C-alpha positions as CSV (number, residue, x, y, z in Angstrom):
1,M,-29.9,-18.0,-6.7
2,K,-30.6,-21.7,-6.2
3,I,-31.4,-22.4,-9.9
4,D,-28.0,-20.8,-10.9
5,R,-26.2,-23.0,-8.3
6,L,-28.0,-26.1,-9.4
7,L,-27.0,-25.4,-13.0
8,A,-23.4,-24.7,-12.0
9,I,-23.2,-27.9,-10.0
10,T,-24.5,-29.9,-13.0
11,M,-22.0,-28.2,-15.3
12,T,-19.2,-29.1,-12.8
13,L,-20.3,-32.7,-12.7
14,L,-20.3,-32.8,-16.5
15,N,-16.7,-31.6,-16.6
16,Q,-15.2,-33.4,-13.6
17,Q,-15.2,-37.1,-13.0
18,R,-15.9,-36.8,-9.3
19,V,-16.4,-33.9,-6.9
20,S,-16.6,-34.0,-3.1
21,A,-19.4,-32.3,-1.2
22,T,-16.8,-30.3,0.7
23,E,-15.3,-28.9,-2.5
24,L,-18.8,-28.0,-3.8
25,A,-19.7,-26.3,-0.5
26,E,-16.6,-24.2,-0.5
27,R,-16.9,-23.3,-4.1
28,F,-20.5,-22.1,-3.8
29,E,-20.2,-20.8,-0.2
30,V,-23.0,-22.9,1.2
31,S,-23.3,-25.5,3.9
32,L,-22.8,-29.3,3.3
33,R,-26.5,-29.7,4.2
34,T,-27.4,-27.4,1.3
35,I,-25.2,-29.4,-1.1
36,Y,-26.9,-32.6,0.0
37,R,-30.3,-31.0,-0.7
38,D,-29.1,-29.8,-4.1
39,M,-28.0,-33.3,-5.1
40,E,-31.4,-34.6,-4.2
41,T,-33.0,-31.9,-6.3
42,I,-30.8,-32.7,-9.3
43,N,-31.7,-36.4,-8.9
44,Q,-35.4,-35.5,-8.8
45,A,-34.9,-33.5,-12.0
46,G,-33.9,-36.8,-13.8
47,I,-30.1,-36.6,-13.7
48,P,-28.9,-39.6,-11.8
49,I,-26.1,-38.7,-9.3
50,A,-24.0,-41.4,-7.7
51,S,-22.4,-40.9,-4.4
52,F,-19.2,-42.6,-3.2
53,A,-17.9,-42.8,0.4
54,G,-14.3,-42.8,1.6
55,S,-11.3,-40.5,1.3
56,D,-11.7,-40.3,-2.5
57,G,-15.4,-40.2,-2.4
58,G,-17.8,-37.6,-3.7
59,Y,-20.5,-37.2,-6.4
60,E,-20.5,-38.0,-10.0
61,I,-23.1,-38.5,-12.8
62,M,-24.0,-42.2,-12.9
63,S,-22.0,-44.2,-15.4
64,G,-23.8,-44.8,-18.7
65,Y,-25.9,-41.6,-18.3
66,H,-25.1,-39.0,-21.0
67,I,-26.2,-35.4,-21.3
68,S,-25.5,-34.1,-24.8
69,K,-23.5,-30.9,-24.9
70,Q,-23.9,-30.8,-28.7
71,L,-27.5,-29.4,-28.9
72,L,-25.6,-26.4,-30.1
73,S,-22.7,-26.3,-32.6
74,L,-19.3,-24.8,-31.9
75,D,-20.3,-21.8,-34.1
76,D,-23.5,-21.5,-32.1
77,F,-21.6,-21.3,-28.8
78,S,-19.1,-18.9,-30.3
79,S,-22.0,-16.5,-31.4
80,I,-23.6,-16.7,-28.0
81,Y,-20.3,-16.1,-26.2
82,T,-19.5,-13.2,-28.5
83,A,-22.9,-11.5,-27.9
84,L,-22.5,-12.0,-24.1
85,R,-19.1,-10.4,-24.1
86,G,-20.6,-7.5,-26.0
87,A,-23.3,-7.1,-23.4
88,K,-20.7,-7.4,-20.7
89,S,-18.7,-4.5,-22.2
90,A,-21.8,-2.4,-22.3
91,T,-23.4,-3.1,-18.8
92,D,-20.4,-4.4,-16.9
93,S,-22.9,-6.7,-15.2
94,S,-21.4,-9.3,-12.8
95,D,-24.3,-11.6,-13.6
96,I,-22.9,-12.1,-17.1
97,D,-19.5,-13.3,-15.7
98,G,-21.2,-16.4,-14.3
99,L,-23.1,-17.0,-17.5
100,L,-19.9,-16.8,-19.5
101,E,-18.4,-19.4,-17.3
102,R,-21.4,-21.7,-17.7
103,I,-21.3,-21.3,-21.5
104,S,-17.6,-22.2,-21.4
105,A,-18.4,-25.3,-19.4
106,L,-20.8,-26.4,-22.1
107,M,-18.2,-26.1,-24.9
108,P,-16.9,-29.4,-26.5
109,A,-13.9,-31.0,-24.9
110,Q,-10.5,-29.4,-25.7
111,T,-12.1,-26.2,-26.8
112,S,-12.7,-23.0,-24.8
113,A,-15.3,-20.3,-25.6
114,R,-12.5,-17.7,-25.8
115,G,-10.6,-19.8,-28.3
116,A,-13.7,-20.2,-30.4
117,V,-14.5,-16.5,-30.7
118,H,-13.7,-15.2,-34.2
119,V,-15.5,-11.9,-34.0
120,D,-15.4,-9.6,-31.1
121,I,-18.2,-7.1,-30.4
122,D,-17.3,-4.1,-28.2
123,L,-20.5,-2.3,-27.2
124,K,-18.7,-0.1,-24.7
125,P,-20.7,3.2,-24.4
126,T,-19.3,6.7,-24.1
127,P,-18.1,7.7,-20.6
128,N,-21.2,9.9,-20.3
129,D,-23.6,7.0,-21.1
130,R,-21.6,4.5,-19.1
131,V,-22.2,6.2,-15.8
132,K,-25.9,6.1,-16.5
133,I,-26.2,2.5,-17.7
134,A,-25.2,0.7,-14.5
135,P,-27.7,2.5,-12.2
136,L,-30.4,2.3,-14.8
137,H,-29.8,-1.4,-15.3
138,K,-30.1,-1.9,-11.6
139,A,-33.3,0.0,-11.4
140,I,-34.8,-2.1,-14.2
141,K,-33.9,-5.3,-12.5
142,E,-35.2,-4.2,-9.1
143,L,-38.3,-2.5,-10.6
144,H,-37.5,0.9,-9.1
145,M,-38.9,4.0,-10.7
146,V,-36.5,6.5,-12.2
147,Q,-36.6,10.3,-12.3
148,F,-34.6,12.6,-14.6
149,V,-34.7,15.8,-16.6
150,Y,-35.1,15.2,-20.3
151,L,-33.8,17.5,-23.1
152,D,-35.8,17.1,-26.3
153,N,-34.5,17.8,-29.8
154,K,-35.8,21.4,-29.6
155,G,-33.9,22.1,-26.4
156,V,-37.0,22.0,-24.1
157,E,-36.3,20.4,-20.6
158,T,-39.0,18.5,-18.8
159,K,-38.9,16.5,-15.6
160,R,-39.8,12.9,-16.1
161,T,-40.7,10.0,-13.8
162,I,-40.8,6.6,-15.5
163,E,-41.1,2.9,-14.9
164,P,-37.9,1.7,-16.7
165,M,-38.3,-1.5,-18.7
166,G,-35.1,-1.9,-20.7
167,L,-32.0,-0.5,-22.4
168,F,-31.2,-1.0,-26.0
169,L,-28.6,0.1,-28.6
170,K,-29.7,1.4,-31.9
171,G,-27.4,2.9,-34.5
172,Y,-24.6,3.3,-32.0
173,V,-26.9,5.3,-29.7
174,W,-28.1,4.0,-26.3
175,Y,-31.8,4.4,-25.4
176,L,-34.0,3.6,-22.3
177,Y,-37.6,2.7,-22.8
178,G,-40.4,2.5,-20.2
179,Y,-43.7,3.9,-19.1
180,C,-43.6,7.6,-18.6
181,L,-45.9,8.7,-15.7
182,T,-45.5,12.3,-16.8
183,R,-46.9,11.6,-20.2
184,S,-49.1,8.6,-19.2
185,D,-47.7,6.6,-22.1
186,Y,-44.8,4.5,-23.2
187,R,-41.7,6.5,-24.2
188,V,-38.2,6.0,-25.5
189,F,-35.4,8.2,-24.1
190,R,-31.9,8.8,-25.5
191,L,-29.4,8.5,-22.8
192,T,-27.3,11.5,-23.9
193,R,-30.4,13.7,-23.3
194,M,-31.1,12.4,-19.8
195,L,-29.9,14.8,-17.1
196,Q,-29.3,13.9,-13.5
197,P,-31.1,10.4,-13.6
198,R,-31.7,8.9,-10.2
199,S,-33.4,5.8,-8.9
200,L,-36.4,6.3,-6.6
201,P,-37.4,4.2,-3.6
202,E,-40.8,3.6,-5.1
203,T,-41.2,0.3,-7.0
204,F,-43.6,-0.7,-9.7
205,V,-45.2,-3.8,-11.3
206,R,-43.9,-4.3,-14.8
207,R,-46.4,-3.8,-17.6
208,N,-46.8,-6.2,-20.5
209,Y,-44.6,-4.3,-22.9
210,T,-41.5,-5.5,-24.6
211,L,-38.6,-4.3,-26.8
212,H,-40.5,-5.7,-29.8
213,D,-43.4,-3.4,-29.0
214,V,-40.9,-0.5,-28.9
215,E,-39.7,-1.5,-32.4
216,Q,-43.2,-1.6,-33.7
217,Q,-44.4,1.6,-32.1
218,F,-41.4,3.9,-32.4
219,I,-38.4,2.7,-34.3
220,S,-40.3,1.3,-37.3
221,K,-42.1,4.7,-37.6
222,A,-38.9,6.7,-37.7
223,D,-38.2,8.2,-41.1
224,F,-34.5,8.1,-41.6
225,A,-34.8,9.2,-45.2
226,R,-36.8,12.3,-44.8
227,V,-34.3,14.6,-46.5
228,K,-32.6,13.5,-49.7
229,A,-29.5,15.4,-50.8
230,L,-27.2,15.1,-53.8
231,L,-23.6,15.8,-52.6
232,R,-20.3,16.1,-54.4
233,F,-17.1,15.6,-52.4
234,D,-13.5,16.5,-53.1
235,P,-11.0,13.6,-53.6
236,A,-9.2,14.6,-50.4
237,V,-12.1,13.1,-48.2
238,K,-12.8,10.0,-50.3
239,T,-11.7,7.6,-47.6
240,R,-14.1,9.2,-45.0
241,V,-16.9,9.4,-47.6
242,R,-16.6,5.7,-48.4
243,D,-16.4,4.8,-44.7
244,E,-19.5,6.8,-44.0
245,F,-21.7,6.1,-47.0
246,G,-20.4,2.8,-48.2
247,Y,-18.8,1.9,-51.5
248,D,-22.1,1.0,-53.2
249,Q,-23.5,4.5,-52.6
250,V,-20.5,6.4,-54.0
251,T,-20.0,7.3,-57.6
252,S,-16.6,8.3,-58.9
253,N,-16.5,11.2,-61.3
254,P,-14.0,11.8,-64.2
255,D,-12.4,14.7,-62.3
256,G,-11.8,12.5,-59.2
257,S,-14.6,13.9,-57.2
258,L,-17.3,11.7,-55.6
259,S,-21.0,12.0,-55.9
260,V,-23.4,10.6,-53.2
261,T,-27.1,10.6,-52.8
262,A,-27.4,10.9,-49.0
263,H,-30.5,10.4,-46.9
264,Y,-31.0,12.2,-43.5
265,S,-33.8,12.0,-40.9
266,S,-34.0,15.8,-40.7
267,T,-32.6,19.0,-42.2
268,D,-30.7,19.6,-38.9
269,R,-29.0,16.2,-39.2
270,A,-28.1,17.0,-42.8
271,V,-26.6,20.4,-42.0
272,Q,-24.6,18.9,-39.1
273,N,-23.1,16.2,-41.2
274,I,-22.4,18.4,-44.3
275,L,-20.7,21.1,-42.3
276,G,-18.5,18.5,-40.8
277,Y,-16.8,18.2,-44.2
278,S,-16.1,21.9,-44.3
279,S,-15.2,23.1,-47.9
280,N,-14.7,19.5,-49.1
281,V,-18.3,19.1,-50.0
282,T,-20.8,20.8,-52.3
283,V,-24.5,20.4,-52.0
284,I,-26.0,20.1,-55.5
285,E,-29.6,19.8,-54.3
286,P,-32.2,20.3,-52.9
287,P,-32.3,24.1,-52.9
288,E,-34.0,24.1,-49.5
289,L,-31.0,22.5,-47.9
290,I,-28.6,24.9,-49.7
291,A,-30.6,27.8,-48.3
292,E,-30.4,26.3,-44.8
293,L,-26.6,25.8,-45.1
294,R,-26.3,29.5,-46.3
295,R,-28.1,30.6,-43.2
296,H,-25.8,28.6,-40.9
297,I,-22.7,29.8,-42.7
298,R,-23.8,33.4,-42.6
299,N,-24.5,33.2,-38.9
300,M,-21.1,31.7,-38.3
301,A,-19.5,34.4,-40.4
302,N,-21.3,37.1,-38.3
303,M,-20.0,35.5,-35.1
304,Y,-16.4,36.1,-36.3
305,G,-17.0,39.6,-37.8
306,A,-17.0,38.5,-41.4
307,S,-19.5,39.7,-44.0
308,L,-21.0,37.3,-46.6
309,S,-23.4,37.6,-49.5
310,F,-24.5,34.8,-51.8
311,A,-24.9,34.9,-55.5
312,P,-27.7,33.1,-57.3
313,T,-27.1,29.4,-58.2
314,D,-28.2,27.3,-61.0
315,N,-30.7,25.6,-58.7
316,D,-31.9,28.9,-57.3
317,P,-31.3,31.6,-60.0
318,D,-33.7,34.1,-58.3
319,N,-32.4,33.5,-54.8
320,K,-35.8,32.2,-54.0
321,Y,-34.5,30.2,-51.0
322,Y,-32.0,32.8,-49.8
323,N,-32.9,34.4,-46.5
324,P,-30.2,36.8,-45.4
């Protein structure tokens, strides 16, 4: 794009004393005539460009004119560069490569953006999500409708046609948001539940809807603390427990076990997480969750030809919540 080329030329002039028109034409793969027009455009924008004839001639920013590169601090540049690298790892977009180079050109003298990065962010998605992100990103940029089969949390499959508006990462999970023509409303889709996504030749006019609206309409309404459970873990899994729940949420008991008050968005989420700890965790409460775990454990036992029965517990002395 012309604006990208003009910005890149300006950055080049900021970092080199003099550049010839031939060098610029070769670098940006345009004609000399285009470079001459670009120089005139930059001049009209208020940046005085001086031209010099001869074998060592070329263009340079006029002596005495100064464009401050220090509108942002080194830490600011570092944060921007780190975020861009994270976006690059996620989308593998070639557009970001050029932007990273331009950010590097704006860095203070004797400093490179790479050298200034103290924190690295790797947003690389799973292989399953990665093959979806690139074509979806392309469809979003080119305003092409997308069609796929969506699997909801109850296992129901529906064919969807949407106007894709953006991708976002939330809680290590990638989502796509857009206007769903099937439901005639804005929707958020989890990439792992999207089957056979494909871009359609039909285009659309982007609606006035942003990621901020998504946050307001969907994410802020999500109840991630719907199920509250008191758990007791064996010392053997204390490292994993502290990694998952955080040091502040874990209480050490005199016998070495750990107590945690955990919050889950649903009973299914709670069961999946708790079963992942096998026999190293005991659910103290609520009884409803204990009953659901019993049901799952009994079904698992039946799959392998084992027979189970459960005795009453302190929280459920009458087996009120037990459903064999």
